[in-house]
C-alpha positions, -999 to 999 in steps of 0.1 A, spaced: -80 55 867 -51 72 850 -29 44 859 -48 18 838 -49 43 809 -12 47 812 -3 10 814 -29 4 784 -9 31 763 24 16 773 12 -19 763 -2 -9 730 31 10 722 51 -20 732 31 -43 710 34 -19 680 72 -16 686 75 -55 687 53 -58 657 72 -33 636 105 -50 649 93 -84 637 81 -70 603 114 -49 598 139 -76 610 137 -100 580 138 -72 556 169 -58 571 185 -92 573 178 -100 537 189 -64 526 221 -67 546 229 -102 533 222 -90 497 244 -60 499 264 -46 528 260 -9 535 288 14 530 288 20 568 301 -14 575 331 -21 553 336 -57 542 371 -70 545 383 -80 510 412 -104 505 
């Protein structure tokens, strides 16, 4: 069936996306907390 193959492909893609998101999220948070990117200006005062 093509439907099972499609669903399996979507499932693998979804799991890969979630896995990369969980791997990259802590790094992004630590990098952002360490130094703010120039795209997001920090209010100094």
